C-alpha positions in Angstrom: -25.6 -66.5 -5.0 -28.7 -66.8 -2.9 -31.8 -65.7 -4.8 -34.7 -66.6 -2.5 -35.2 -67.9 1.1 -38.1 -68.7 3.4 -38.6 -70.4 6.8 -41.7 -72.0 8.3 -42.2 -73.8 11.6 -44.6 -76.6 12.4 -44.6 -78.5 15.7 -41.2 -77.3 16.7 -39.5 -78.2 13.3 -38.1 -75.2 11.4 -38.0 -75.9 7.6 -35.6 -73.6 5.7 -35.9 -73.5 1.9 -33.1 -71.8 0.0 -32.8 -71.2 -3.7 -29.8 -69.9 -5.5 -27.4 -70.1 -8.5 -23.8 -71.0 -8.6 -21.3 -68.5 -9.9 -20.0 -71.0 -12.5 -21.1 -74.4 -14.0 -18.3 -76.1 -12.1 -19.5 -75.0 -8.6 -21.9 -76.5 -6.1 -23.6 -75.4 -2.9 -23.6 -77.5 0.3 -24.6 -77.0 3.9 -21.6 -76.8 6.2 -23.5 -76.2 9.5 -26.6 -74.9 11.2 -27.7 -73.5 14.6 -29.2 -74.9 16.7 -27.6 -78.2 15.7 -24.1 -78.7 14.5 -22.8 -75.3 15.7 -22.8 -74.2 19.4 -22.3 -70.8 20.9 -21.6 -69.6 24.5 -24.5 -67.2 24.2 -27.6 -67.5 21.9 -27.3 -65.3 18.7 -31.2 -64.8 19.0 -31.6 -66.2 15.5 -31.5 -69.7 13.9 -28.6 -69.9 11.4 -27.7 -71.9 8.4 -24.3 -71.9 6.7 -23.9 -72.6 3.0 -20.7 -72.8 1.0 -20.4 -72.5 -2.7 -17.2 -74.1 -4.0 -15.8 -76.0 -7.0 -17.0 -79.5 -7.5 -14.5 -82.2 -6.4 -12.0 -82.9 -9.2 -12.7 -79.6 -11.0 -10.7 -77.3 -8.7 -7.9 -76.5 -11.2 -9.9 -76.5 -14.5 -10.6 -73.5 -16.6 -14.3 -72.5 -16.2 -16.3 -70.5 -18.7 -17.4 -67.1 -17.4 -21.2 -67.9 -17.3 -23.6 -68.4 -14.4 -23.9 -72.0 -13.3 -26.8 -74.2 -12.3 -29.6 -73.3 -9.9 -29.6 -75.0 -6.6 -32.3 -75.8 -4.0 -31.6 -76.7 -0.4 -34.4 -77.8 2.0 -33.2 -78.3 5.6 -35.1 -79.1 8.8 -33.9 -77.7 12.1 -35.4 -78.7 15.5 -36.2 -75.2 17.0 -39.1 -73.8 18.9 -37.7 -70.4 19.9 -36.1 -68.3 17.2 -38.2 -65.8 15.3 -35.7 -65.3 12.4 -33.2 -67.3 10.4 -29.9 -65.9 9.2 -28.4 -67.4 6.1 -24.7 -67.2 5.7 -23.1 -67.8 2.3 -19.4 -68.4 2.2 -19.0 -67.0 5.7 -20.9 -63.7 5.0 -24.5 -62.9 6.1 -26.5 -63.1 2.9 -30.1 -62.7 4.2 -32.2 -62.7 7.3 -35.8 -64.0 7.0 -38.7 -64.2 9.4 -40.0 -67.5 10.6 -43.7 -68.1 9.5 -45.6 -70.2 12.1 -48.0 -72.7 10.7 -50.6 -73.7 13.3 -52.5 -77.0 13.5 -55.4 -75.5 11.6 -53.1 -74.4 8.7 -53.5 -70.7 9.5 -50.4 -68.8 8.9 -49.2 -66.5 11.8 -46.3 -64.2 11.0 -44.2 -63.5 14.0 -43.3 -59.9 14.5 -39.6 -59.1 14.9 
């Protein structure tokens, strides 16, 4: 489950920071793709995208798991992007959150881009 997300851009590099918690102690979260980058579209979706999958750790697929929340996870990912004003975060194929991109200028002044 995704608990927090933010995105900043400096010099054409979009840094996406994601925080969450796995549903069980035997699960883990990994990046399976991102746009622009590993995923291509015929038409632009007008938003940068990152795809996260939470699944069982390798070797623990068939084991009984206690019904408690698992570990917290943090993912920091950099995407080369100068255009998009928002980032869509997909978790297990479903849109979990859409966040605004915060522009950081050379003088470290934060400019929030309007949607």
